[in-house]
PQR file of N, CA, C, O and H, with PARSE charges and radii, in Angstrom:
ATOM      1  N   ALA A   1       0.830  -1.194   0.000 -0.4000 1.5000
ATOM      2  CA  ALA A   1       0.000   0.000   0.000 -0.0000 2.0000
ATOM      3  C   ALA A   1       0.874   1.256   0.000  0.5500 1.7000
ATOM      4  O   ALA A   1       0.566   2.233  -0.682 -0.5500 1.4000
ATOM      5  N   THR A   2       1.968   1.221   0.773 -0.4000 1.5000
ATOM      6  CA  THR A   2       2.858   2.384   0.823 -0.0000 2.0000
ATOM      7  C   THR A   2       3.500   2.636  -0.527  0.5500 1.7000
ATOM      8  O   THR A   2       3.578   3.779  -0.976 -0.5500 1.4000
ATOM      9  H   THR A   2       2.218   0.427   1.327  0.4000 1.0000
ATOM     10  N   ALA A   3       3.960   1.579  -1.176 -0.4000 1.5000
ATOM     11  CA  ALA A   3       4.575   1.735  -2.500 -0.0000 2.0000
ATOM     12  C   ALA A   3       3.572   2.270  -3.511  0.5500 1.7000
ATOM     13  O   ALA A   3       3.925   3.073  -4.375 -0.5500 1.4000
ATOM     14  H   ALA A   3       3.897   0.650  -0.811  0.4000 1.0000
ATOM     15  N   HIS A   4       2.332   1.832  -3.409 -0.4000 1.5000
ATOM     16  CA  HIS A   4       1.301   2.323  -4.330 -0.0000 2.0000
ATOM     17  C   HIS A   4       1.039   3.810  -4.113  0.5500 1.7000
ATOM     18  O   HIS A   4       0.882   4.558  -5.079 -0.5500 1.4000
ATOM     19  H   HIS A   4       2.045   1.180  -2.707  0.4000 1.0000
ATOM     20  N   ILE A   5       0.991   4.242  -2.864 -0.4000 1.5000
ATOM     21  CA  ILE A   5       0.761   5.665  -2.566 -0.0000 2.0000
ATOM     22  C   ILE A   5       1.913   6.506  -3.101  0.5500 1.7000
ATOM     23  O   ILE A   5       1.689   7.543  -3.726 -0.5500 1.4000
ATOM     24  H   ILE A   5       1.118   3.634  -2.080  0.4000 1.0000
ATOM     25  N   ILE A   6       3.154   6.061  -2.856 -0.4000 1.5000
ATOM     26  CA  ILE A   6       4.316   6.814  -3.340 -0.0000 2.0000
ATOM     27  C   ILE A   6       4.304   6.886  -4.862  0.5500 1.7000
ATOM     28  O   ILE A   6       4.557   7.944  -5.437 -0.5500 1.4000
ATOM     29  H   ILE A   6       3.336   5.219  -2.348  0.4000 1.0000
ATOM     30  N   THR A   7       4.012   5.766  -5.514 -0.4000 1.5000
ATOM     31  CA  THR A   7       3.970   5.753  -6.980 -0.0000 2.0000
ATOM     32  C   THR A   7       2.878   6.670  -7.506  0.5500 1.7000
ATOM     33  O   THR A   7       3.084   7.365  -8.501 -0.5500 1.4000
ATOM     34  H   THR A   7       3.807   4.906  -5.047  0.4000 1.0000
ATOM     35  N   ALA A   8       1.735   6.685  -6.865 -0.4000 1.5000
ATOM     36  CA  ALA A   8       0.628   7.522  -7.321 -0.0000 2.0000
ATOM     37  C   ALA A   8       0.957   9.004  -7.176  0.5500 1.7000
ATOM     38  O   ALA A   8       0.657   9.797  -8.067 -0.5500 1.4000
ATOM     39  H   ALA A   8       1.567   6.121  -6.057  0.4000 1.0000
ATOM     40  N   VAL A   9       1.567   9.375  -6.065 -0.4000 1.5000
ATOM     41  CA  VAL A   9       1.864  10.791  -5.818 -0.0000 2.0000
ATOM     42  C   VAL A   9       3.010  11.273  -6.693  0.5500 1.7000
ATOM     43  O   VAL A   9       2.909  12.318  -7.334 -0.5500 1.4000
ATOM     44  H   VAL A   9       1.811   8.730  -5.341  0.4000 1.0000
ATOM     45  N   ILE A  10       4.100  10.514  -6.721 -0.4000 1.5000
ATOM     46  CA  ILE A  10       5.270  10.937  -7.486 -0.0000 2.0000
ATOM     47  C   ILE A  10       5.027  10.808  -8.983  0.5500 1.7000
ATOM     48  O   ILE A  10       5.452  11.669  -9.753 -0.5500 1.4000
ATOM     49  H   ILE A  10       4.182   9.665  -6.200  0.4000 1.0000
ATOM     50  N   GLY A  11       4.351   9.747  -9.405 -0.4000 1.5000
ATOM     51  CA  GLY A  11       4.117   9.518 -10.830 -0.0000 2.0000
ATOM     52  C   GLY A  11       3.389  10.660 -11.502  0.5500 1.7000
ATOM     53  O   GLY A  11       3.816  11.130 -12.556 -0.5500 1.4000
ATOM     54  H   GLY A  11       4.006   9.047  -8.779  0.4000 1.0000
ATOM     55  N   SER A  12       2.309  11.110 -10.918 -0.4000 1.5000
ATOM     56  CA  SER A  12       1.540  12.189 -11.536 -0.0000 2.0000
ATOM     57  C   SER A  12       2.325  13.496 -11.528  0.5500 1.7000
ATOM     58  O   SER A  12       2.219  14.288 -12.465 -0.5500 1.4000
ATOM     59  H   SER A  12       1.962  10.728 -10.061  0.4000 1.0000
ATOM     60  N   GLY A  13       3.107  13.724 -10.487 -0.4000 1.5000
ATOM     61  CA  GLY A  13       3.913  14.941 -10.440 -0.0000 2.0000
ATOM     62  C   GLY A  13       5.004  14.961 -11.489  0.5500 1.7000
ATOM     63  O   GLY A  13       5.256  15.991 -12.115 -0.5500 1.4000
ATOM     64  H   GLY A  13       3.193  13.081  -9.726  0.4000 1.0000
ATOM     65  N   VAL A  14       5.656  13.815 -11.682 -0.4000 1.5000
ATOM     66  CA  VAL A  14       6.733  13.739 -12.673 -0.0000 2.0000
ATOM     67  C   VAL A  14       6.176  13.881 -14.076  0.5500 1.7000
ATOM     68  O   VAL A  14       6.755  14.586 -14.904 -0.5500 1.4000
ATOM     69  H   VAL A  14       5.452  12.979 -11.173  0.4000 1.0000
ATOM     70  N   LEU A  15       5.063  13.224 -14.355 -0.4000 1.5000
ATOM     71  CA  LEU A  15       4.485  13.313 -15.695 -0.0000 2.0000
ATOM     72  C   LEU A  15       3.950  14.701 -16.003  0.5500 1.7000
ATOM     73  O   LEU A  15       4.092  15.175 -17.131 -0.5500 1.4000
ATOM     74  H   LEU A  15       4.593  12.652 -13.683  0.4000 1.0000
ATOM     75  N   SER A  16       3.352  15.352 -15.047 -0.4000 1.5000
ATOM     76  CA  SER A  16       2.809  16.685 -15.307 -0.0000 2.0000
ATOM     77  C   SER A  16       3.900  17.745 -15.355  0.5500 1.7000
ATOM     78  O   SER A  16       3.704  18.793 -15.971 -0.5500 1.4000
ATOM     79  H   SER A  16       3.237  14.968 -14.131  0.4000 1.0000
ATOM     80  N   LEU A  17       5.043  17.502 -14.722 -0.4000 1.5000
ATOM     81  CA  LEU A  17       6.134  18.478 -14.757 -0.0000 2.0000
ATOM     82  C   LEU A  17       6.669  18.655 -16.167  0.5500 1.7000
ATOM     83  O   LEU A  17       6.911  19.784 -16.594 -0.5500 1.4000
ATOM     84  H   LEU A  17       5.202  16.650 -14.222  0.4000 1.0000
ATOM     85  N   ALA A  18       6.861  17.563 -16.899 -0.4000 1.5000
ATOM     86  CA  ALA A  18       7.356  17.662 -18.277 -0.0000 2.0000
ATOM     87  C   ALA A  18       6.367  18.428 -19.147  0.5500 1.7000
ATOM     88  O   ALA A  18       6.780  19.243 -19.972 -0.5500 1.4000
ATOM     89  H   ALA A  18       6.665  16.646 -16.552  0.4000 1.0000
ATOM     90  N   TRP A  19       5.092  18.187 -18.984 -0.4000 1.5000
ATOM     91  CA  TRP A  19       4.086  18.893 -19.769 -0.0000 2.0000
ATOM     92  C   TRP A  19       4.084  20.386 -19.422  0.5500 1.7000
ATOM     93  O   TRP A  19       3.981  21.236 -20.307 -0.5500 1.4000
ATOM     94  H   TRP A  19       4.756  17.524 -18.315  0.4000 1.0000
ATOM     95  N   ALA A  20       4.198  20.693 -18.133 -0.4000 1.5000
ATOM     96  CA  ALA A  20       4.180  22.092 -17.709 -0.0000 2.0000
ATOM     97  C   ALA A  20       5.393  22.849 -18.249  0.5500 1.7000
ATOM     98  O   ALA A  20       5.266  23.994 -18.684 -0.5500 1.4000
ATOM     99  H   ALA A  20       4.282  20.003 -17.414  0.4000 1.0000
ATOM    100  N   ILE A  21       6.563  22.217 -18.223 -0.4000 1.5000
ATOM    101  CA  ILE A  21       7.763  22.869 -18.758 -0.0000 2.0000
ATOM    102  C   ILE A  21       7.630  23.040 -20.267  0.5500 1.7000
ATOM    103  O   ILE A  21       8.045  24.066 -20.808 -0.5500 1.4000
ATOM    104  H   ILE A  21       6.666  21.287 -17.870  0.4000 1.0000
ATOM    105  N   ALA A  22       7.060  22.054 -20.954 -0.4000 1.5000
ATOM    106  CA  ALA A  22       6.870  22.159 -22.405 -0.0000 2.0000
ATOM    107  C   ALA A  22       5.932  23.304 -22.756  0.5500 1.7000
ATOM    108  O   ALA A  22       6.104  23.944 -23.793 -0.5500 1.4000
ATOM    109  H   ALA A  22       6.724  21.221 -20.515  0.4000 1.0000
ATOM    110  N   GLN A  23       4.955  23.569 -21.919 -0.4000 1.5000
ATOM    111  CA  GLN A  23       4.015  24.656 -22.190 -0.0000 2.0000
ATOM    112  C   GLN A  23       4.670  26.033 -22.059  0.5500 1.7000
ATOM    113  O   GLN A  23       4.173  27.015 -22.610 -0.5500 1.4000
ATOM    114  H   GLN A  23       4.816  23.049 -21.077  0.4000 1.0000
ATOM    115  N   LEU A  24       5.784  26.100 -21.328 -0.4000 1.5000
ATOM    116  CA  LEU A  24       6.459  27.386 -21.151 -0.0000 2.0000
ATOM    117  C   LEU A  24       7.235  27.816 -22.389  0.5500 1.7000
ATOM    118  O   LEU A  24       7.475  29.007 -22.583 -0.5500 1.4000
ATOM    119  H   LEU A  24       6.187  25.302 -20.880  0.4000 1.0000
ATOM    120  N   GLY A  25       7.625  26.875 -23.216 -0.4000 1.5000
ATOM    121  CA  GLY A  25       8.337  27.215 -24.440 -0.0000 2.0000
ATOM    122  C   GLY A  25       9.840  27.078 -24.298  0.5500 1.7000
ATOM    123  O   GLY A  25      10.347  26.594 -23.286 -0.5500 1.4000
ATOM    124  H   GLY A  25       7.431  25.907 -23.058  0.4000 1.0000
ATOM    125  N   TRP A  26      10.551  27.519 -25.345 -0.4000 1.5000
ATOM    126  CA  TRP A  26      12.001  27.330 -25.421 -0.0000 2.0000
ATOM    127  C   TRP A  26      12.777  28.312 -24.563  0.5500 1.7000
ATOM    128  O   TRP A  26      13.935  28.047 -24.242 -0.5500 1.4000
ATOM    129  H   TRP A  26      10.140  27.912 -26.167  0.4000 1.0000
ATOM    130  N   VAL A  27      12.197  29.414 -24.186 -0.4000 1.5000
ATOM    131  CA  VAL A  27      12.930  30.394 -23.379 -0.0000 2.0000
ATOM    132  C   VAL A  27      12.644  30.203 -21.890  0.5500 1.7000
ATOM    133  O   VAL A  27      13.571  30.045 -21.095 -0.5500 1.4000
ATOM    134  H   VAL A  27      11.256  29.629 -24.447  0.4000 1.0000
ATOM    135  N   ALA A  28      11.402  30.217 -21.522 -0.4000 1.5000
ATOM    136  CA  ALA A  28      11.036  30.114 -20.108 -0.0000 2.0000
ATOM    137  C   ALA A  28      11.211  28.690 -19.573  0.5500 1.7000
ATOM    138  O   ALA A  28      11.492  28.513 -18.387 -0.5500 1.4000
ATOM    139  H   ALA A  28      10.649  30.346 -22.168  0.4000 1.0000
ATOM    140  N   GLY A  29      11.051  27.679 -20.421 -0.4000 1.5000
ATOM    141  CA  GLY A  29      11.183  26.295 -19.981 -0.0000 2.0000
ATOM    142  C   GLY A  29      12.567  25.980 -19.415  0.5500 1.7000
ATOM    143  O   GLY A  29      12.675  25.541 -18.270 -0.5500 1.4000
ATOM    144  H   GLY A  29      10.822  27.823 -21.384  0.4000 1.0000
ATOM    145  N   PRO A  30      13.637  26.198 -20.205 -0.5600 1.5000
ATOM    146  CA  PRO A  30      14.984  25.971 -19.651  0.2800 2.0000
ATOM    147  C   PRO A  30      15.319  26.890 -18.479  0.5500 1.7000
ATOM    148  O   PRO A  30      16.056  26.497 -17.574 -0.5500 1.4000
ATOM    149  N   ALA A  31      14.783  28.107 -18.489 -0.4000 1.5000
ATOM    150  CA  ALA A  31      15.031  29.026 -17.367 -0.0000 2.0000
ATOM    151  C   ALA A  31      14.426  28.471 -16.088  0.5500 1.7000
ATOM    152  O   ALA A  31      15.044  28.551 -15.027 -0.5500 1.4000
ATOM    153  H   ALA A  31      14.184  28.425 -19.224  0.4000 1.0000
ATOM    154  N   VAL A  32      13.230  27.912 -16.172 -0.4000 1.5000
ATOM    155  CA  VAL A  32      12.592  27.323 -14.999 -0.0000 2.0000
ATOM    156  C   VAL A  32      13.349  26.077 -14.554  0.5500 1.7000
ATOM    157  O   VAL A  32      13.494  25.847 -13.353 -0.5500 1.4000
ATOM    158  H   VAL A  32      12.728  27.847 -17.034  0.4000 1.0000
ATOM    159  N   LEU A  33      13.834  25.271 -15.493 -0.4000 1.5000
ATOM    160  CA  LEU A  33      14.627  24.098 -15.130 -0.0000 2.0000
ATOM    161  C   LEU A  33      15.903  24.500 -14.392  0.5500 1.7000
ATOM    162  O   LEU A  33      16.298  23.847 -13.426 -0.5500 1.4000
ATOM    163  H   LEU A  33      13.716  25.458 -16.468  0.4000 1.0000
ATOM    164  N   ILE A  34      16.540  25.566 -14.846 -0.4000 1.5000
ATOM    165  CA  ILE A  34      17.741  26.059 -14.155 -0.0000 2.0000
ATOM    166  C   ILE A  34      17.375  26.575 -12.771  0.5500 1.7000
ATOM    167  O   ILE A  34      18.118  26.353 -11.815 -0.5500 1.4000
ATOM    168  H   ILE A  34      16.219  26.096 -15.631  0.4000 1.0000
ATOM    169  N   LEU A  35      16.253  27.254 -12.650 -0.4000 1.5000
ATOM    170  CA  LEU A  35      15.783  27.714 -11.345 -0.0000 2.0000
ATOM    171  C   LEU A  35      15.544  26.538 -10.401  0.5500 1.7000
ATOM    172  O   LEU A  35      15.944  26.583  -9.238 -0.5500 1.4000
ATOM    173  H   LEU A  35      15.649  27.435 -13.427  0.4000 1.0000
ATOM    174  N   PHE A  36      14.888  25.481 -10.904 -0.4000 1.5000
ATOM    175  CA  PHE A  36      14.667  24.279 -10.093 -0.0000 2.0000
ATOM    176  C   PHE A  36      15.992  23.670  -9.653  0.5500 1.7000
ATOM    177  O   PHE A  36      16.123  23.225  -8.513 -0.5500 1.4000
ATOM    178  H   PHE A  36      14.564  25.445 -11.849  0.4000 1.0000
ATOM    179  N   ALA A  37      16.978  23.649 -10.555 -0.4000 1.5000
ATOM    180  CA  ALA A  37      18.292  23.090 -10.213 -0.0000 2.0000
ATOM    181  C   ALA A  37      18.961  23.913  -9.116  0.5500 1.7000
ATOM    182  O   ALA A  37      19.561  23.346  -8.203 -0.5500 1.4000
ATOM    183  H   ALA A  37      16.871  24.010 -11.481  0.4000 1.0000
ATOM    184  N   LEU A  38      18.868  25.235  -9.191 -0.4000 1.5000
ATOM    185  CA  LEU A  38      19.478  26.093  -8.171 -0.0000 2.0000
ATOM    186  C   LEU A  38      18.803  25.904  -6.813  0.5500 1.7000
ATOM    187  O   LEU A  38      19.474  25.886  -5.781 -0.5500 1.4000
ATOM    188  H   LEU A  38      18.380  25.695  -9.933  0.4000 1.0000
ATOM    189  N   VAL A  39      17.493  25.766  -6.812 -0.4000 1.5000
ATOM    190  CA  VAL A  39      16.778  25.521  -5.560 -0.0000 2.0000
ATOM    191  C   VAL A  39      17.188  24.169  -4.980  0.5500 1.7000
ATOM    192  O   VAL A  39      17.358  24.030  -3.769 -0.5500 1.4000
ATOM    193  H   VAL A  39      16.948  25.780  -7.650  0.4000 1.0000
ATOM    194  N   ASN A  40      17.344  23.176  -5.853 -0.4000 1.5000
ATOM    195  CA  ASN A  40      17.762  21.852  -5.413 -0.0000 2.0000
ATOM    196  C   ASN A  40      19.168  21.878  -4.820  0.5500 1.7000
ATOM    197  O   ASN A  40      19.419  21.236  -3.800 -0.5500 1.4000
ATOM    198  H   ASN A  40      17.206  23.288  -6.837  0.4000 1.0000
ATOM    199  N   ILE A  41      20.082  22.607  -5.442 -0.4000 1.5000
ATOM    200  CA  ILE A  41      21.450  22.729  -4.923 -0.0000 2.0000
ATOM    201  C   ILE A  41      21.434  23.433  -3.568  0.5500 1.7000
ATOM    202  O   ILE A  41      22.125  23.013  -2.640 -0.5500 1.4000
ATOM    203  H   ILE A  41      19.878  23.128  -6.271  0.4000 1.0000
ATOM    204  N   TYR A  42      20.656  24.491  -3.455 -0.4000 1.5000
ATOM    205  CA  TYR A  42      20.587  25.245  -2.203 -0.0000 2.0000
ATOM    206  C   TYR A  42      20.061  24.386  -1.057  0.5500 1.7000
ATOM    207  O   TYR A  42      20.640  24.371   0.029 -0.5500 1.4000
ATOM    208  H   TYR A  42      20.094  24.832  -4.209  0.4000 1.0000
ATOM    209  N   THR A  43      18.957  23.667  -1.302 -0.4000 1.5000
ATOM    210  CA  THR A  43      18.384  22.861  -0.233 -0.0000 2.0000
ATOM    211  C   THR A  43      19.267  21.666   0.122  0.5500 1.7000
ATOM    212  O   THR A  43      19.321  21.268   1.285 -0.5500 1.4000
ATOM    213  H   THR A  43      18.487  23.679  -2.184  0.4000 1.0000
ATOM    214  N   SER A  44      19.961  21.088  -0.862 -0.4000 1.5000
ATOM    215  CA  SER A  44      20.867  19.985  -0.532 -0.0000 2.0000
ATOM    216  C   SER A  44      22.066  20.493   0.251  0.5500 1.7000
ATOM    217  O   SER A  44      22.596  19.777   1.100 -0.5500 1.4000
ATOM    218  H   SER A  44      19.917  21.411  -1.807  0.4000 1.0000
ATOM    219  N   ASN A  45      22.500  21.716  -0.019 -0.4000 1.5000
ATOM    220  CA  ASN A  45      23.563  22.339   0.778 -0.0000 2.0000
ATOM    221  C   ASN A  45      23.114  22.553   2.219  0.5500 1.7000
ATOM    222  O   ASN A  45      23.878  22.288   3.148 -0.5500 1.4000
ATOM    223  H   ASN A  45      22.069  22.298  -0.709  0.4000 1.0000
ATOM    224  N   LEU A  46      21.896  23.024   2.417 -0.4000 1.5000
ATOM    225  CA  LEU A  46      21.364  23.194   3.766 -0.0000 2.0000
ATOM    226  C   LEU A  46      21.314  21.867   4.506  0.5500 1.7000
ATOM    227  O   LEU A  46      21.663  21.792   5.684 -0.5500 1.4000
ATOM    228  H   LEU A  46      21.276  23.239   1.663  0.4000 1.0000
ATOM    229  N   LEU A  47      20.883  20.830   3.818 -0.4000 1.5000
ATOM    230  CA  LEU A  47      20.812  19.514   4.427 -0.0000 2.0000
ATOM    231  C   LEU A  47      22.196  18.997   4.788  0.5500 1.7000
ATOM    232  O   LEU A  47      22.379  18.399   5.848 -0.5500 1.4000
ATOM    233  H   LEU A  47      20.600  20.891   2.861  0.4000 1.0000
ATOM    234  N   ALA A  48      23.166  19.222   3.918 -0.4000 1.5000
ATOM    235  CA  ALA A  48      24.536  18.777   4.202 -0.0000 2.0000
ATOM    236  C   ALA A  48      25.124  19.528   5.393  0.5500 1.7000
ATOM    237  O   ALA A  48      25.874  18.941   6.174 -0.5500 1.4000
ATOM    238  H   ALA A  48      23.018  19.707   3.056  0.4000 1.0000
ATOM    239  N   HIS A  49      24.803  20.807   5.549 -0.4000 1.5000
ATOM    240  CA  HIS A  49      25.317  21.583   6.678 -0.0000 2.0000
ATOM    241  C   HIS A  49      24.675  21.156   7.995  0.5500 1.7000
ATOM    242  O   HIS A  49      25.250  21.369   9.062 -0.5500 1.4000
ATOM    243  H   HIS A  49      24.194  21.283   4.915  0.4000 1.0000
ATOM    244  N   CYS A  50      23.501  20.562   7.927 -0.4000 1.5000
ATOM    245  CA  CYS A  50      22.847  20.088   9.149 -0.0000 2.0000
ATOM    246  C   CYS A  50      23.420  18.763   9.629  0.5500 1.7000
ATOM    247  O   CYS A  50      23.139  18.348  10.754 -0.5500 1.4000
ATOM    248  H   CYS A  50      23.034  20.388   7.060  0.4000 1.0000
ATOM    249  N   TYR A  51      24.223  18.082   8.797 -0.4000 1.5000
ATOM    250  CA  TYR A  51      24.762  16.778   9.192 -0.0000 2.0000
ATOM    251  C   TYR A  51      25.707  16.911  10.376  0.5500 1.7000
ATOM    252  O   TYR A  51      25.695  16.063  11.269 -0.5500 1.4000
ATOM    253  H   TYR A  51      24.451  18.419   7.883  0.4000 1.0000
ATOM    254  N   ARG A  52      26.519  17.951  10.400 -0.4000 1.5000
ATOM    255  CA  ARG A  52      27.438  18.175  11.522 -0.0000 2.0000
ATOM    256  C   ARG A  52      27.067  19.485  12.214  0.5500 1.7000
ATOM    257  O   ARG A  52      26.885  20.515  11.565 -0.5500 1.4000
ATOM    258  H   ARG A  52      26.529  18.639   9.675  0.4000 1.0000
ATOM    259  N   ALA A  53      26.960  19.427  13.536 -0.4000 1.5000
ATOM    260  CA  ALA A  53      26.624  20.614  14.318 -0.0000 2.0000
ATOM    261  C   ALA A  53      27.906  21.330  14.707  0.5500 1.7000
ATOM    262  O   ALA A  53      28.907  20.692  15.034 -0.5500 1.4000
ATOM    263  H   ALA A  53      27.109  18.590  14.063  0.4000 1.0000
ATOM    264  N   GLY A  54      27.876  22.629  14.672 -0.4000 1.5000
ATOM    265  CA  GLY A  54      29.058  23.405  15.036 -0.0000 2.0000
ATOM    266  C   GLY A  54      30.051  23.460  13.892  0.5500 1.7000
ATOM    267  O   GLY A  54      29.752  24.013  12.834 -0.5500 1.4000
ATOM    268  H   GLY A  54      27.063  23.148  14.406  0.4000 1.0000
ATOM    269  N   ASP A  55      31.230  22.892  14.095 -0.4000 1.5000
ATOM    270  CA  ASP A  55      32.281  22.889  13.083 -0.0000 2.0000
ATOM    271  C   ASP A  55      31.959  21.869  11.984  0.5500 1.7000
ATOM    272  O   ASP A  55      31.573  20.741  12.292 -0.5500 1.4000
ATOM    273  H   ASP A  55      31.473  22.443  14.955  0.4000 1.0000
ATOM    274  N   PRO A  56      32.114  22.248  10.695 -0.5600 1.5000
ATOM    275  CA  PRO A  56      31.756  21.317   9.624  0.2800 2.0000
ATOM    276  C   PRO A  56      32.708  20.129   9.486  0.5500 1.7000
ATOM    277  O   PRO A  56      32.364  19.153   8.820 -0.5500 1.4000
ATOM    278  N   VAL A  57      33.892  20.184  10.097 -0.4000 1.5000
ATOM    279  CA  VAL A  57      34.851  19.078   9.978 -0.0000 2.0000
ATOM    280  C   VAL A  57      34.850  18.209  11.231  0.5500 1.7000
ATOM    281  O   VAL A  57      34.794  16.983  11.140 -0.5500 1.4000
ATOM    282  H   VAL A  57      34.170  20.977  10.638  0.4000 1.0000
ATOM    283  N   THR A  58      34.914  18.841  12.394 -0.4000 1.5000
ATOM    284  CA  THR A  58      35.045  18.072  13.636 -0.0000 2.0000
ATOM    285  C   THR A  58      33.797  18.129  14.518  0.5500 1.7000
ATOM    286  O   THR A  58      33.818  17.636  15.646 -0.5500 1.4000
ATOM    287  H   THR A  58      34.960  19.838  12.468  0.4000 1.0000
ATOM    288  N   GLY A  59      32.736  18.709  14.030 -0.4000 1.5000
ATOM    289  CA  GLY A  59      31.522  18.846  14.831 -0.0000 2.0000
ATOM    290  C   GLY A  59      30.820  17.525  15.071  0.5500 1.7000
ATOM    291  O   GLY A  59      31.115  16.518  14.428 -0.5500 1.4000
ATOM    292  H   GLY A  59      32.718  19.110  13.113  0.4000 1.0000
ATOM    293  N   GLN A  60      29.889  17.547  16.004 -0.4000 1.5000
ATOM    294  CA  GLN A  60      29.106  16.367  16.333 -0.0000 2.0000
ATOM    295  C   GLN A  60      28.251  15.957  15.135  0.5500 1.7000
ATOM    296  O   GLN A  60      27.612  16.801  14.506 -0.5500 1.4000
ATOM    297  H   GLN A  60      29.649  18.365  16.526  0.4000 1.0000
ATOM    298  N   ARG A  61      28.241  14.665  14.821 -0.4000 1.5000
ATOM    299  CA  ARG A  61      27.428  14.169  13.710 -0.0000 2.0000
ATOM    300  C   ARG A  61      25.988  13.989  14.158  0.5500 1.7000
ATOM    301  O   ARG A  61      25.717  13.524  15.265 -0.5500 1.4000
ATOM    302  H   ARG A  61      28.760  13.980  15.332  0.4000 1.0000
ATOM    303  N   ASN A  62      25.077  14.363  13.282 -0.4000 1.5000
ATOM    304  CA  ASN A  62      23.648  14.194  13.538 -0.0000 2.0000
ATOM    305  C   ASN A  62      23.140  13.068  12.649  0.5500 1.7000
ATOM    306  O   ASN A  62      22.925  13.262  11.453 -0.5500 1.4000
ATOM    307  H   ASN A  62      25.297  14.740  12.382  0.4000 1.0000
ATOM    308  N   TYR A  63      22.949  11.890  13.237 -0.4000 1.5000
ATOM    309  CA  TYR A  63      22.544  10.737  12.451 -0.0000 2.0000
ATOM    310  C   TYR A  63      21.049  10.689  12.191  0.5500 1.7000
ATOM    311  O   TYR A  63      20.617  10.049  11.233 -0.5500 1.4000
ATOM    312  H   TYR A  63      23.124  11.732  14.209  0.4000 1.0000
ATOM    313  N   THR A  64      20.248  11.346  13.016 -0.4000 1.5000
ATOM    314  CA  THR A  64      18.806  11.348  12.814 -0.0000 2.0000
ATOM    315  C   THR A  64      18.307  12.783  12.660  0.5500 1.7000
ATOM    316  O   THR A  64      19.010  13.744  12.969 -0.5500 1.4000
ATOM    317  H   THR A  64      20.598  11.866  13.795  0.4000 1.0000
ATOM    318  N   TYR A  65      17.087  12.895  12.181 -0.4000 1.5000
ATOM    319  CA  TYR A  65      16.474  14.207  12.020 -0.0000 2.0000
ATOM    320  C   TYR A  65      16.329  14.906  13.367  0.5500 1.7000
ATOM    321  O   TYR A  65      16.569  16.109  13.474 -0.5500 1.4000
ATOM    322  H   TYR A  65      16.515  12.114  11.930  0.4000 1.0000
ATOM    323  N   MET A  66      15.944  14.167  14.381 -0.4000 1.5000
ATOM    324  CA  MET A  66      15.758  14.766  15.703 -0.0000 2.0000
ATOM    325  C   MET A  66      17.080  15.243  16.284  0.5500 1.7000
ATOM    326  O   MET A  66      17.112  16.261  16.975 -0.5500 1.4000
ATOM    327  H   MET A  66      15.750  13.190  14.294  0.4000 1.0000
ATOM    328  N   ASP A  67      18.178  14.525  16.018 -0.4000 1.5000
ATOM    329  CA  ASP A  67      19.492  14.998  16.466 -0.0000 2.0000
ATOM    330  C   ASP A  67      19.846  16.341  15.824  0.5500 1.7000
ATOM    331  O   ASP A  67      20.372  17.236  16.485 -0.5500 1.4000
ATOM    332  H   ASP A  67      18.151  13.698  15.456  0.4000 1.0000
ATOM    333  N   ALA A  68      19.549  16.467  14.524 -0.4000 1.5000
ATOM    334  CA  ALA A  68      19.832  17.719  13.831 -0.0000 2.0000
ATOM    335  C   ALA A  68      18.976  18.860  14.356  0.5500 1.7000
ATOM    336  O   ALA A  68      19.461  19.983  14.492 -0.5500 1.4000
ATOM    337  H   ALA A  68      19.121  15.739  13.988  0.4000 1.0000
ATOM    338  N   VAL A  69      17.711  18.590  14.653 -0.4000 1.5000
ATOM    339  CA  VAL A  69      16.828  19.618  15.197 -0.0000 2.0000
ATOM    340  C   VAL A  69      17.321  20.062  16.564  0.5500 1.7000
ATOM    341  O   VAL A  69      17.373  21.260  16.843 -0.5500 1.4000
ATOM    342  H   VAL A  69      17.318  17.677  14.543  0.4000 1.0000
ATOM    343  N   LYS A  70      17.686  19.103  17.430 -0.4000 1.5000
ATOM    344  CA  LYS A  70      18.163  19.465  18.759 -0.0000 2.0000
ATOM    345  C   LYS A  70      19.476  20.224  18.703  0.5500 1.7000
ATOM    346  O   LYS A  70      19.687  21.139  19.499 -0.5500 1.4000
ATOM    347  H   LYS A  70      17.643  18.129  17.204  0.4000 1.0000
ATOM    348  N   ALA A  71      20.375  19.865  17.773 -0.4000 1.5000
ATOM    349  CA  ALA A  71      21.661  20.536  17.666 -0.0000 2.0000
ATOM    350  C   ALA A  71      21.507  21.969  17.147  0.5500 1.7000
ATOM    351  O   ALA A  71      22.235  22.864  17.577 -0.5500 1.4000
ATOM    352  H   ALA A  71      20.205  19.121  17.126  0.4000 1.0000
ATOM    353  N   ASN A  72      20.564  22.188  16.227 -0.4000 1.5000
ATOM    354  CA  ASN A  72      20.425  23.506  15.620 -0.0000 2.0000
ATOM    355  C   ASN A  72      19.431  24.414  16.340  0.5500 1.7000
ATOM    356  O   ASN A  72      19.598  25.633  16.343 -0.5500 1.4000
ATOM    357  H   ASN A  72      19.973  21.461  15.878  0.4000 1.0000
ATOM    358  N   LEU A  73      18.405  23.832  16.947 -0.4000 1.5000
ATOM    359  CA  LEU A  73      17.388  24.653  17.599 -0.0000 2.0000
ATOM    360  C   LEU A  73      17.410  24.550  19.107  0.5500 1.7000
ATOM    361  O   LEU A  73      16.779  25.357  19.790 -0.5500 1.4000
ATOM    362  H   LEU A  73      18.270  22.841  16.944  0.4000 1.0000
ATOM    363  N   GLY A  74      18.128  23.565  19.644 -0.4000 1.5000
ATOM    364  CA  GLY A  74      18.175  23.378  21.088 -0.0000 2.0000
ATOM    365  C   GLY A  74      17.097  22.422  21.557  0.5500 1.7000
ATOM    366  O   GLY A  74      16.271  21.952  20.775 -0.5500 1.4000
ATOM    367  H   GLY A  74      18.641  22.910  19.090  0.4000 1.0000
ATOM    368  N   GLU A  75      17.124  22.149  22.843 -0.4000 1.5000
ATOM    369  CA  GLU A  75      16.134  21.213  23.415 -0.0000 2.0000
ATOM    370  C   GLU A  75      14.769  21.842  23.336  0.5500 1.7000
ATOM    371  O   GLU A  75      13.785  21.235  23.759 -0.5500 1.4000
ATOM    372  H   GLU A  75      17.795  22.531  23.478  0.4000 1.0000
TER
END
């Protein structure tokens, strides 16, 4: 059931994204794709910085989401 839900949600989003970008045309379509890529790079950078608290080399590792929340926001 979980796999079916994930497939249903992601499948329709992926299929409609290509159509939506195609509707934008040759100028706005690639510009939006580049914008999506920049947002993806930014958010993955934020996620990578949350892996270690404090110093990025020797800081405490946050193995779970709750560890990262406690390290960055406090108890």
